[in-house]
C-alpha angles and dihedrals in degrees: 000000000000121000133193113200138179110254094240093070092054101031098114092048093044092051090052090049091047091051093049100038098046094063110124112203109287095359136114122261116276128212135207132199115236120212131213086257091064115112127192127205123185132187135180136207148253095049100053100267096114092046091051091053091050093048092048090049092054092044090052093061112107103168112006140016122187118187130189113186147164105199121020109177101131113107093193090059091044091052091048089052089050091049089054091051091048091054089055104269113144103235127190129169134198110196137177106268098222095044090049090059095053120115099257099036116134092204095093089050091052091047091052089050090057102259114150106246135173126184123222117212098161097101137050082253130352092224101177119130111186144118131202118204122198092336089282109074133053131198115194142146141107093301113118113203089250142116090242091057089055100042111022114021136072100241142158136208125195124195119194117188128194093025105129095160092051090044089053090055092050092045089053090053091044091052091049090053091046092053094050093047132084135225117265117268121261087252090062090052094051104040128078 
């Protein structure tokens, strides 16, 4: 089930989420003010709701799409990211280095298709799962961009639209991750 709710009904929970999720490594919590134009969409898996939220988030990008992810093994999501790039959206991904080298990872596919990717090996796992669209919308939650998240796991995805302050916090964290990461190896570019 997918729900779209007015921000007032979820404001206390969203503020808690914002405070917890916007914590750059070693920094204090950040907050963002939500406006009456803010909309919230939530989906759960299994059952396809979380996947639908993620796909709509990607499809909503008009100018830029920034992704930070741990696992990325879902070809449908990868193809939706490629479709966004092909319609002129500037796409860039920071992914966990070890997860990106796993057998079913879609990261090498995205690299071969020309998507800008950097791999983060600084942490035991780079466990972020978020997207920022057009510096004004954020998708986040427990949902990895994986087949297991769709079919096997209890997961959630949250899409917040018209949240430029929150998006700025997430973009700051994304940029920090990008800068500490490295380009994929030549092997990742050549293999399927």
